SEPAKE-18366 format. One record per residue (C-alpha): z negated, y, x negated; residue in three letters; residue number from 1. Coordinates in Angstrom, 3 decimals. Each point is the difference from the previous one (the first is absolute). Layout:
N
+----------+----------+----------+------+------+
:        z :        y :        x : resn : resi :
+----------+----------+----------+------+------+
:        Z :        Y :        X :  ALA :  NUM :
...
+----------+----------+----------+------+------+
//
This chain:
342
+----------+----------+----------+------+------+
:        z :        y :        x : resn : resi :
+----------+----------+----------+------+------+
:  -21.825 :  -11.897 :  -26.305 :  MET :    1 :
:    2.375 :    2.727 :    1.423 :  ALA :    2 :
:    3.746 :   -0.391 :   -0.588 :  GLU :    3 :
:    2.547 :    2.411 :   -1.089 :  LEU :    4 :
:    2.348 :    0.875 :    2.540 :  THR :    5 :
:    2.931 :    2.654 :    0.757 :  GLY :    6 :
:    1.220 :   -0.218 :   -3.701 :  ILE :    7 :
:    3.134 :    2.028 :   -0.390 :  GLU :    8 :
:    2.501 :   -0.455 :   -2.822 :  SER :    9 :
:    0.766 :    3.112 :   -1.970 :  LYS :   10 :
:    2.599 :    1.136 :   -2.472 :  THR :   11 :
:   -0.488 :    2.139 :   -3.291 :  PHE :   12 :
:    3.235 :    1.597 :   -1.247 :  SER :   13 :
:    0.874 :    1.642 :   -3.273 :  ALA :   14 :
:    3.241 :    1.107 :   -1.638 :  ARG :   15 :
:    1.543 :   -0.858 :   -3.509 :  ASP :   16 :
:   -2.515 :   -2.563 :   -1.011 :  PHE :   17 :
:    0.993 :   -0.979 :   -3.730 :  ARG :   18 :
:   -0.307 :   -3.776 :   -0.835 :  LEU :   19 :
:   -1.252 :   -1.367 :   -3.344 :  GLU :   20 :
:    3.854 :   -0.789 :   -0.853 :  ASN :   21 :
:    0.931 :    3.467 :    0.488 :  GLY :   22 :
:    1.737 :   -0.324 :    3.293 :  GLN :   23 :
:   -0.989 :    2.252 :    2.836 :  VAL :   24 :
:   -0.510 :   -0.874 :    3.771 :  LEU :   25 :
:    1.061 :    3.042 :    1.954 :  PRO :   26 :
:   -2.418 :   -1.036 :    2.724 :  ALA :   27 :
:   -3.013 :   -1.874 :   -0.333 :  LEU :   28 :
:   -2.031 :   -1.426 :    3.126 :  GLU :   29 :
:   -3.112 :   -2.054 :    0.069 :  LEU :   30 :
:   -1.327 :   -1.546 :    3.143 :  ALA :   31 :
:   -3.705 :    0.090 :    0.150 :  TYR :   32 :
:   -2.964 :   -0.365 :    2.442 :  GLU :   33 :
:   -3.517 :    1.450 :   -0.124 :  THR :   34 :
:   -3.259 :   -1.210 :    1.340 :  TYR :   35 :
:   -3.394 :    1.820 :    0.345 :  GLY :   36 :
:   -0.656 :    3.694 :   -0.871 :  THR :   37 :
:    0.433 :    2.039 :   -3.002 :  LEU :   38 :
:   -3.076 :    1.755 :   -0.975 :  SER :   39 :
:   -0.308 :    3.752 :   -0.486 :  ALA :   40 :
:   -0.161 :   -0.284 :   -3.650 :  ALA :   41 :
:    3.031 :   -2.417 :    0.100 :  LYS :   42 :
:   -2.079 :   -2.257 :   -2.100 :  ASP :   43 :
:   -0.075 :   -3.351 :    2.091 :  ASN :   44 :
:    3.587 :   -1.310 :   -0.271 :  ALA :   45 :
:    1.021 :   -3.507 :   -0.786 :  ILE :   46 :
:    3.619 :   -0.965 :   -0.645 :  LEU :   47 :
:    1.096 :   -3.592 :    1.059 :  VAL :   48 :
:    3.245 :   -1.484 :   -1.358 :  VAL :   49 :
:    1.764 :   -3.069 :    1.043 :  HIS :   50 :
:    1.470 :   -3.210 :   -1.273 :  GLY :   51 :
:    3.679 :   -0.757 :   -0.686 :  TYR :   52 :
:    1.682 :   -0.093 :    3.437 :  THR :   53 :
:   -3.012 :    1.466 :    2.209 :  SER :   54 :
:   -0.082 :    3.347 :    1.663 :  SER :   55 :
:   -2.277 :    3.061 :    0.192 :  HIS :   56 :
:   -1.527 :   -1.770 :    3.105 :  HIS :   57 :
:   -3.320 :   -0.890 :   -1.404 :  ALA :   58 :
:   -2.604 :    0.254 :    2.546 :  ALA :   59 :
:   -0.447 :    0.593 :    3.866 :  GLY :   60 :
:    2.453 :   -0.164 :    2.676 :  LYS :   61 :
:    3.023 :    2.548 :    0.525 :  ASN :   62 :
:    0.280 :    2.273 :    2.835 :  ALA :   63 :
:    2.745 :   -1.121 :    2.209 :  PRO :   64 :
:    3.422 :    1.128 :   -1.463 :  GLY :   65 :
:   -1.573 :    1.351 :   -3.140 :  LYS :   66 :
:   -0.061 :   -2.951 :   -2.049 :  GLN :   67 :
:    2.801 :    1.076 :   -2.521 :  GLY :   68 :
:    2.878 :   -2.071 :   -1.276 :  ARG :   69 :
:   -0.619 :   -3.773 :   -0.726 :  GLY :   70 :
:   -3.507 :    0.227 :    1.676 :  VAL :   71 :
:   -0.641 :   -2.362 :    3.054 :  THR :   72 :
:   -1.432 :    2.088 :    2.839 :  GLU :   73 :
:   -3.529 :   -0.907 :    0.763 :  GLY :   74 :
:   -0.579 :   -2.308 :   -3.021 :  ALA :   75 :
:   -2.918 :    0.404 :   -2.009 :  ALA :   76 :
:    0.335 :    1.287 :   -3.643 :  GLY :   77 :
:    0.188 :   -2.470 :   -2.890 :  TRP :   78 :
:   -3.186 :    1.137 :   -1.526 :  PHE :   79 :
:   -1.850 :    0.649 :    3.446 :  ASP :   80 :
:   -2.724 :   -2.635 :   -0.924 :  GLY :   81 :
:   -0.918 :    2.714 :   -2.704 :  LEU :   82 :
:    0.722 :    3.408 :    1.279 :  ILE :   83 :
:   -1.800 :    1.622 :    3.026 :  GLY :   84 :
:   -3.199 :    1.273 :    1.398 :  PRO :   85 :
:   -2.788 :   -1.774 :   -1.512 :  GLY :   86 :
:    2.328 :   -2.319 :   -2.115 :  LYS :   87 :
:    0.154 :   -0.155 :   -3.920 :  ALA :   88 :
:    2.245 :    3.168 :   -0.067 :  ILE :   89 :
:   -2.040 :    1.730 :    2.556 :  ASP :   90 :
:    2.307 :    2.605 :    2.029 :  THR :   91 :
:   -3.322 :    1.455 :    1.301 :  ASP :   92 :
:   -0.689 :    1.357 :   -3.535 :  ARG :   93 :
:    3.533 :   -0.096 :   -1.603 :  HIS :   94 :
:    3.400 :    1.363 :    0.543 :  PHE :   95 :
:    2.482 :   -2.713 :   -0.742 :  VAL :   96 :
:    3.664 :    0.628 :   -0.688 :  VAL :   97 :
:    2.252 :   -3.041 :    0.018 :  SER :   98 :
:    3.466 :    0.640 :   -1.461 :  VAL :   99 :
:    3.375 :   -1.883 :   -0.020 :  ASN :  100 :
:    1.405 :   -0.402 :   -3.537 :  ALA :  101 :
:    2.974 :    1.760 :   -1.169 :  LEU :  102 :
:    2.969 :   -2.704 :    0.237 :  GLY :  103 :
:   -1.602 :   -1.904 :    2.825 :  SER :  104 :
:    1.726 :   -0.436 :    3.322 :  ALA :  105 :
:   -2.858 :    1.102 :    2.370 :  HIS :  106 :
:    0.902 :    3.508 :    0.303 :  GLY :  107 :
:   -0.052 :    1.444 :   -3.436 :  SER :  108 :
:    3.026 :    1.140 :   -2.147 :  THR :  109 :
:    1.822 :   -3.267 :   -0.928 :  GLY :  110 :
:    3.284 :   -1.927 :    0.082 :  ALA :  111 :
:    0.051 :   -0.123 :    3.771 :  ASN :  112 :
:   -0.226 :    3.834 :    0.218 :  CYS :  113 :
:    2.929 :    2.542 :    0.060 :  ILE :  114 :
:    0.986 :    1.482 :   -3.378 :  ASP :  115 :
:    0.320 :    3.783 :    0.736 :  PRO :  116 :
:    2.767 :    0.334 :   -2.652 :  SER :  117 :
:    2.229 :   -2.483 :    1.763 :  THR :  118 :
:   -1.058 :   -0.086 :    3.662 :  GLY :  119 :
:   -0.109 :   -3.712 :   -0.337 :  LYS :  120 :
:   -2.703 :   -2.581 :   -0.406 :  VAL :  121 :
:   -1.069 :   -0.392 :   -3.566 :  TYR :  122 :
:    0.378 :   -3.778 :   -0.199 :  GLY :  123 :
:    0.752 :   -1.438 :   -3.325 :  PRO :  124 :
:    0.164 :    3.487 :   -1.508 :  THR :  125 :
:   -3.655 :    0.743 :    0.386 :  PHE :  126 :
:   -1.375 :    0.883 :   -3.369 :  PRO :  127 :
:   -2.309 :   -2.008 :   -2.247 :  HIS :  128 :
:   -3.563 :    0.887 :    0.462 :  ILE :  129 :
:   -3.370 :   -0.852 :   -1.703 :  THR :  130 :
:   -3.594 :   -0.412 :    0.997 :  LEU :  131 :
:   -0.624 :    3.329 :   -1.866 :  ARG :  132 :
:    2.623 :    1.636 :    2.503 :  ASP :  133 :
:   -1.819 :   -1.555 :    3.042 :  MET :  134 :
:   -3.227 :    1.521 :   -1.056 :  VAL :  135 :
:    1.523 :    3.289 :   -0.915 :  ALA :  136 :
:    1.572 :    0.324 :    3.472 :  SER :  137 :
:   -3.446 :   -0.976 :    1.585 :  GLN :  138 :
:   -1.751 :    2.828 :   -2.240 :  LYS :  139 :
:    2.395 :    2.440 :    1.686 :  LEU :  140 :
:   -1.285 :   -1.183 :    3.398 :  LEU :  141 :
:   -3.486 :    0.101 :   -0.967 :  VAL :  142 :
:    0.246 :    3.616 :   -1.414 :  ASP :  143 :
:    1.820 :    0.997 :    3.314 :  SER :  144 :
:   -3.285 :   -0.996 :    1.698 :  LEU :  145 :
:   -1.898 :    2.365 :   -2.099 :  GLY :  146 :
:   -1.963 :   -2.996 :   -1.756 :  LEU :  147 :
:   -1.122 :    1.107 :   -3.403 :  LYS :  148 :
:   -1.568 :   -3.437 :   -0.576 :  SER :  149 :
:   -0.099 :   -3.482 :    1.609 :  LEU :  150 :
:   -3.240 :   -2.236 :    0.482 :  VAL :  151 :
:    2.161 :   -3.065 :   -0.750 :  ALA :  152 :
:    3.447 :   -1.729 :    0.113 :  VAL :  153 :
:   -0.010 :   -3.358 :    1.626 :  VAL :  154 :
:    2.741 :   -2.555 :    0.326 :  GLY :  155 :
:    0.945 :   -3.721 :   -0.221 :  PRO :  156 :
:    2.909 :   -1.552 :   -2.126 :  SER :  157 :
:    2.628 :    2.569 :   -0.671 :  MET :  158 :
:   -2.774 :    2.526 :    1.492 :  GLY :  159 :
:   -2.023 :   -1.257 :   -2.866 :  GLY :  160 :
:    2.623 :    1.038 :   -2.371 :  PHE :  161 :
:    0.089 :    3.487 :    1.615 :  GLN :  162 :
:   -3.823 :    0.268 :   -0.289 :  SER :  163 :
:    0.055 :   -0.759 :   -3.734 :  PHE :  164 :
:    3.037 :    2.449 :   -0.508 :  GLN :  165 :
:   -1.714 :    2.647 :    1.882 :  TRP :  166 :
:   -3.031 :   -0.532 :   -2.408 :  ALA :  167 :
:    2.410 :    0.249 :   -3.013 :  ALA :  168 :
:    2.247 :    2.899 :    1.287 :  SER :  169 :
:   -2.890 :    2.250 :    1.190 :  TYR :  170 :
:   -3.180 :   -0.993 :   -1.854 :  PRO :  171 :
:   -2.928 :    1.667 :    1.537 :  GLY :  172 :
:    1.642 :    0.937 :    3.382 :  PHE :  173 :
:   -1.771 :   -3.022 :    1.556 :  MET :  174 :
:   -3.607 :   -1.214 :   -0.281 :  LYS :  175 :
:    1.138 :   -3.672 :    0.282 :  GLY :  176 :
:    2.570 :   -2.412 :    0.813 :  ILE :  177 :
:   -0.205 :   -3.414 :    1.904 :  ALA :  178 :
:    2.971 :   -2.432 :   -0.894 :  ALA :  179 :
:    0.196 :   -3.213 :    1.642 :  SER :  180 :
:    2.155 :   -3.076 :   -0.630 :  VAL :  181 :
:    1.864 :    1.705 :   -2.798 :  THR :  182 :
:   -0.056 :    0.822 :   -3.731 :  ALA :  183 :
:    0.311 :    3.000 :   -2.421 :  PRO :  184 :
:    3.463 :   -1.382 :   -0.849 :  ARG :  185 :
:    2.669 :   -1.887 :    1.925 :  ALA :  186 :
:   -0.041 :   -4.016 :   -0.661 :  PRO :  187 :
:    2.902 :   -0.878 :   -2.021 :  SER :  188 :
:    2.533 :   -1.794 :    2.386 :  ARG :  189 :
:    3.312 :   -0.305 :   -2.081 :  ALA :  190 :
:    3.067 :    0.245 :    1.931 :  GLY :  191 :
:   -1.556 :    0.825 :    3.245 :  GLY :  192 :
:    1.614 :    3.276 :    0.693 :  LEU :  193 :
:    3.464 :   -1.559 :   -0.786 :  GLU :  194 :
:   -0.625 :   -2.889 :    2.192 :  ALA :  195 :
:   -0.931 :    2.351 :    2.878 :  LEU :  196 :
:    3.014 :    1.958 :   -0.260 :  GLU :  197 :
:    2.283 :   -2.984 :   -0.207 :  LYS :  198 :
:   -1.650 :   -1.404 :    3.150 :  ARG :  199 :
:    0.402 :    3.210 :    2.009 :  LEU :  200 :
:    3.701 :    0.108 :   -1.200 :  ALA :  201 :
:    0.652 :   -3.510 :    1.334 :  SER :  202 :
:   -0.322 :    1.209 :    3.605 :  ASP :  203 :
:    3.421 :   -0.207 :    1.772 :  PRO :  204 :
:   -0.691 :    3.655 :    1.125 :  ASN :  205 :
:   -0.782 :    1.374 :   -3.349 :  TRP :  206 :
:    3.056 :    2.069 :   -0.402 :  ASN :  207 :
:   -0.820 :    1.219 :   -3.402 :  GLY :  208 :
:   -3.257 :    1.099 :    1.259 :  GLY :  209 :
:    1.307 :    2.125 :    2.788 :  TRP :  210 :
:   -1.068 :   -2.318 :    2.784 :  TYR :  211 :
:   -1.549 :    2.549 :    2.149 :  TYR :  212 :
:    3.161 :    0.202 :    2.266 :  GLU :  213 :
:    0.945 :   -3.492 :   -0.639 :  ASN :  214 :
:   -2.775 :   -1.969 :    2.041 :  GLY :  215 :
:   -2.704 :    0.224 :   -2.588 :  GLY :  216 :
:   -1.454 :   -2.666 :   -1.989 :  ILE :  217 :
:   -3.168 :   -0.840 :    2.107 :  ALA :  218 :
:    0.556 :   -3.905 :   -0.189 :  GLY :  219 :
:   -0.224 :    0.141 :   -3.923 :  THR :  220 :
:   -2.823 :    2.463 :    0.134 :  LEU :  221 :
:   -1.916 :   -2.176 :    2.473 :  GLU :  222 :
:    0.319 :   -3.043 :   -2.000 :  GLN :  223 :
:   -1.104 :    1.758 :   -3.170 :  ILE :  224 :
:   -3.146 :    1.475 :    1.903 :  ARG :  225 :
:   -0.729 :   -3.459 :    1.335 :  TYR :  226 :
:   -0.154 :   -1.422 :   -3.480 :  GLU :  227 :
:   -2.008 :    2.777 :   -1.381 :  THR :  228 :
:   -2.725 :   -0.149 :    2.691 :  LEU :  229 :
:   -0.254 :   -3.758 :   -0.721 :  LEU :  230 :
:   -0.538 :    0.624 :   -3.575 :  ASN :  231 :
:   -2.554 :    2.705 :    0.845 :  TYR :  232 :
:   -1.927 :   -2.543 :    2.002 :  GLY :  233 :
:    0.820 :    0.558 :    3.463 :  GLN :  234 :
:    0.419 :   -2.956 :    2.463 :  ALA :  235 :
:    3.519 :   -1.105 :    0.946 :  GLU :  236 :
:   -0.218 :    0.958 :    3.689 :  ALA :  237 :
:   -1.291 :    3.468 :   -0.776 :  GLU :  238 :
:    2.406 :    0.600 :   -2.799 :  ALA :  239 :
:    2.973 :   -0.973 :    2.125 :  LYS :  240 :
:   -1.071 :    2.579 :    2.794 :  VAL :  241 :
:   -0.801 :    2.811 :   -2.661 :  ALA :  242 :
:    3.260 :   -0.467 :   -1.894 :  ALA :  243 :
:    2.191 :    0.197 :    2.935 :  LYS :  244 :
:   -1.497 :    3.141 :    1.278 :  GLY :  245 :
:    0.018 :    1.587 :   -3.490 :  TRP :  246 :
:    3.751 :   -0.834 :   -0.732 :  ALA :  247 :
:    1.022 :    2.145 :    2.997 :  LYS :  248 :
:   -1.533 :    3.182 :   -1.577 :  ILE :  249 :
:    0.120 :   -0.620 :   -3.819 :  TYR :  250 :
:    2.566 :    0.912 :   -2.383 :  ASP :  251 :
:    1.414 :   -2.237 :   -2.863 :  GLY :  252 :
:    0.710 :    3.049 :   -2.423 :  HIS :  253 :
:   -3.806 :    0.941 :    0.548 :  SER :  254 :
:   -0.875 :   -3.481 :   -1.080 :  LEU :  255 :
:    1.887 :    0.357 :   -3.341 :  VAL :  256 :
:   -1.129 :    3.666 :   -0.462 :  THR :  257 :
:   -3.576 :   -0.761 :    0.161 :  LEU :  258 :
:    0.194 :   -3.303 :   -1.872 :  ARG :  259 :
:    1.656 :    1.708 :   -2.929 :  ARG :  260 :
:   -2.936 :    2.689 :    0.077 :  ALA :  261 :
:   -2.442 :   -2.792 :    0.088 :  ILE :  262 :
:    1.672 :   -1.951 :   -2.972 :  ASP :  263 :
:   -0.332 :    3.263 :   -2.257 :  GLY :  264 :
:   -3.781 :    0.496 :    0.897 :  PHE :  265 :
:   -2.544 :   -0.179 :   -2.972 :  ASP :  266 :
:   -2.913 :    2.435 :   -0.546 :  ILE :  267 :
:   -1.764 :   -2.408 :   -2.445 :  THR :  268 :
:    0.451 :    2.467 :   -2.811 :  LYS :  269 :
:   -1.621 :    2.775 :    1.964 :  GLN :  270 :
:   -3.431 :   -1.276 :    0.456 :  TYR :  271 :
:   -1.343 :    3.074 :   -1.501 :  ASP :  272 :
:    1.058 :    2.058 :    2.876 :  LYS :  273 :
:   -1.628 :   -2.641 :    2.613 :  LEU :  274 :
:   -3.353 :    0.939 :   -1.690 :  LYS :  275 :
:   -0.212 :    3.059 :    2.113 :  GLN :  276 :
:   -0.265 :   -2.123 :    3.263 :  ALA :  277 :
:   -2.166 :   -2.917 :    1.176 :  LYS :  278 :
:    2.204 :   -3.183 :    0.760 :  VAL :  279 :
:   -0.663 :   -2.621 :    2.494 :  LEU :  280 :
:    2.487 :   -2.947 :   -0.990 :  TYR :  281 :
:    0.028 :   -2.781 :    2.735 :  VAL :  282 :
:    2.243 :   -2.995 :   -0.419 :  ILE :  283 :
:    0.401 :   -3.309 :    2.005 :  SER :  284 :
:   -0.706 :   -3.410 :   -1.758 :  LYS :  285 :
:    2.954 :   -1.501 :    2.117 :  THR :  286 :
:    2.526 :    2.835 :   -0.728 :  ASP :  287 :
:    3.255 :   -1.478 :   -1.300 :  LYS :  288 :
:    1.448 :    3.297 :   -0.971 :  LEU :  289 :
:   -3.039 :    1.010 :   -2.332 :  PHE :  290 :
:   -1.367 :   -2.587 :   -2.174 :  ASP :  291 :
:   -3.832 :   -0.138 :   -0.078 :  LEU :  292 :
:   -0.152 :   -0.319 :   -3.808 :  THR :  293 :
:    2.444 :    2.842 :   -0.568 :  ALA :  294 :
:   -2.062 :    2.193 :    2.473 :  CYS :  295 :
:   -3.310 :   -0.850 :   -1.692 :  ALA :  296 :
:    1.456 :    0.938 :   -3.382 :  ALA :  297 :
:    1.126 :    3.289 :    1.480 :  HIS :  298 :
:   -3.309 :    0.769 :    1.136 :  ALA :  299 :
:   -1.547 :   -0.862 :   -3.198 :  LEU :  300 :
:    2.381 :    2.155 :   -1.828 :  ASP :  301 :
:   -0.687 :    2.931 :    2.229 :  MET :  302 :
:   -3.670 :   -0.356 :   -0.553 :  ARG :  303 :
:    0.560 :   -0.213 :   -3.831 :  LYS :  304 :
:    1.955 :    3.449 :    0.336 :  ALA :  305 :
:   -3.319 :    1.385 :    1.601 :  GLY :  306 :
:    1.343 :   -0.047 :    3.759 :  VAL :  307 :
:   -2.802 :    0.018 :    2.324 :  ASP :  308 :
:    1.248 :   -3.032 :    1.671 :  LEU :  309 :
:   -1.351 :   -2.293 :    3.083 :  THR :  310 :
:    1.836 :   -3.495 :   -0.025 :  TYR :  311 :
:    0.100 :   -2.108 :    2.980 :  VAL :  312 :
:    1.667 :   -3.437 :    0.363 :  GLU :  313 :
:    0.293 :   -0.834 :    3.856 :  MET :  314 :
:   -0.527 :   -3.461 :    0.780 :  PRO :  315 :
:    2.577 :    0.189 :    2.726 :  SER :  316 :
:    2.535 :   -2.652 :    1.068 :  GLU :  317 :
:    2.445 :    2.667 :    1.226 :  LYS :  318 :
:    1.789 :    0.377 :   -3.370 :  GLY :  319 :
:    1.757 :    3.344 :   -0.594 :  HIS :  320 :
:   -0.955 :    1.305 :    3.561 :  MET :  321 :
:   -3.795 :   -0.409 :   -0.773 :  ALA :  322 :
:   -0.988 :    3.627 :   -0.222 :  SER :  323 :
:    1.134 :    0.696 :    3.726 :  HIS :  324 :
:   -0.057 :   -3.577 :    1.548 :  ALA :  325 :
:   -3.578 :   -0.515 :   -1.264 :  ASP :  326 :
:   -1.016 :    3.750 :    0.044 :  ALA :  327 :
:   -3.414 :   -1.086 :    1.105 :  ALA :  328 :
:   -0.583 :   -1.931 :   -3.246 :  MET :  329 :
:    0.108 :    3.287 :   -2.063 :  TRP :  330 :
:   -0.683 :    2.783 :    2.398 :  ALA :  331 :
:   -3.625 :    0.313 :   -1.132 :  PRO :  332 :
:    1.003 :    0.472 :   -3.519 :  MET :  333 :
:    2.655 :    2.481 :    0.749 :  LEU :  334 :
:   -2.504 :    1.896 :    2.261 :  ALA :  335 :
:   -2.501 :    0.075 :   -2.797 :  ALA :  336 :
:    2.584 :    1.274 :   -2.530 :  PHE :  337 :
:    1.324 :    2.640 :    2.145 :  VAL :  338 :
:   -3.603 :    1.160 :    0.916 :  LYS :  339 :
:   -0.844 :    0.155 :   -3.794 :  GLY :  340 :
:    2.947 :    2.298 :   -0.478 :  LEU :  341 :
:   -1.994 :    2.642 :    1.965 :  GLY :  342 :
+----------+----------+----------+------+------+
//
């Protein structure tokens, strides 16, 4: 099977992006990558959206020097097992757009970016955003590419939240969504955001949140990431290496920004809008973040509401990392689902 190579990170820009809370971002930038070729009719596009702290580098290997912020040169994308020539999301047939979420730290507008109104890094002043804001910003990118519709929106974890939000915010714009290791609303974790904020603030370099020129908080970020990866189901040695590299490039305020947005996510009262798209809902039996019983109940509720839903429980031992770490386990189902969308 041929591999994607020579991928370049790109940037979409817009001005005066109004957030749901009424605040306006003077400059909006979204980092993204594309794979495959857009058809003449512009009707073969699939949008890929990432998990909590991932980047827009979902597939293939980047061109030297073209990897974008926070993306390791030469590394394969996080969904590479599913995206590419002849793969489940076949780039010989589909034009794939993978976008970095608003508020992330991998090249899109977020806390580690310059606030044009002050000339300084946003830092702790970055505004509160929602999943609806993320998706609205992505709609601007999609529109800029001349896409009048999408074949599908695909993503794991927070990417699953975004996929569900796309179907709720823009019903009928996509034929289907494929959401994995996720749910149509955030699981309840009382005090989680507050605990995260306190832990970040405990770093000796915190400086009221202005740590950028104060040595940074990589040590605290590394420990948080290590513990998170262990909880996701990754092996200790792998988690240590991954956490160390990640902590050098990620931003503490992005963790808080995205976590706050995640905690506010819930489209369970909007299933009537999901009826305009087919849904592939894939969960992992060993996922510690998304309870199996709760996920099955969500699936049943969606079906009762009339949603055309395919529900899959992966018998993976990879926990929350299952949909990419065990990509081969559900690749045939994803391929069949995408093919069925036309």
